[in-house]
Steps between C-alpha positions, in 0.01 A plus 500: 500500500734724301619670819563159672726403197671837445532635853514189723663264252233239510545224248167486315455209250136566427158605612178300517144618556309319770220389255366615174126492588304537827486166660260326744665455836588143558455533876165695510359485147475884503553734194525801728889516478593596149862446429504443128557771232172379321176562687258203493136593533395263783418576862518291819154363444591377148303772323652646179557418143867417540589758242863623525612863497866611499596717801742785507761255613458295187606788281788575741630148468457492130727810470752348743518182272512711181790703634689195635467646846648840412171694555374444851310836517139502600 
């Protein structure tokens, strides 16, 4: 993102994550695709205790927010 702004001159007003937690697919009901930055303990058969565990991306996004977008390092 930083390169797009500084090198290419892209106007960037903000950044939004896709979803904060893993979601059930509306079309298929699957949990297989995990886009959130918090893992939800549930599988496609509905097994699991629904506990939540932060993924690495959670801590990355937390750092981005705390630095007001200045720190985009991994």
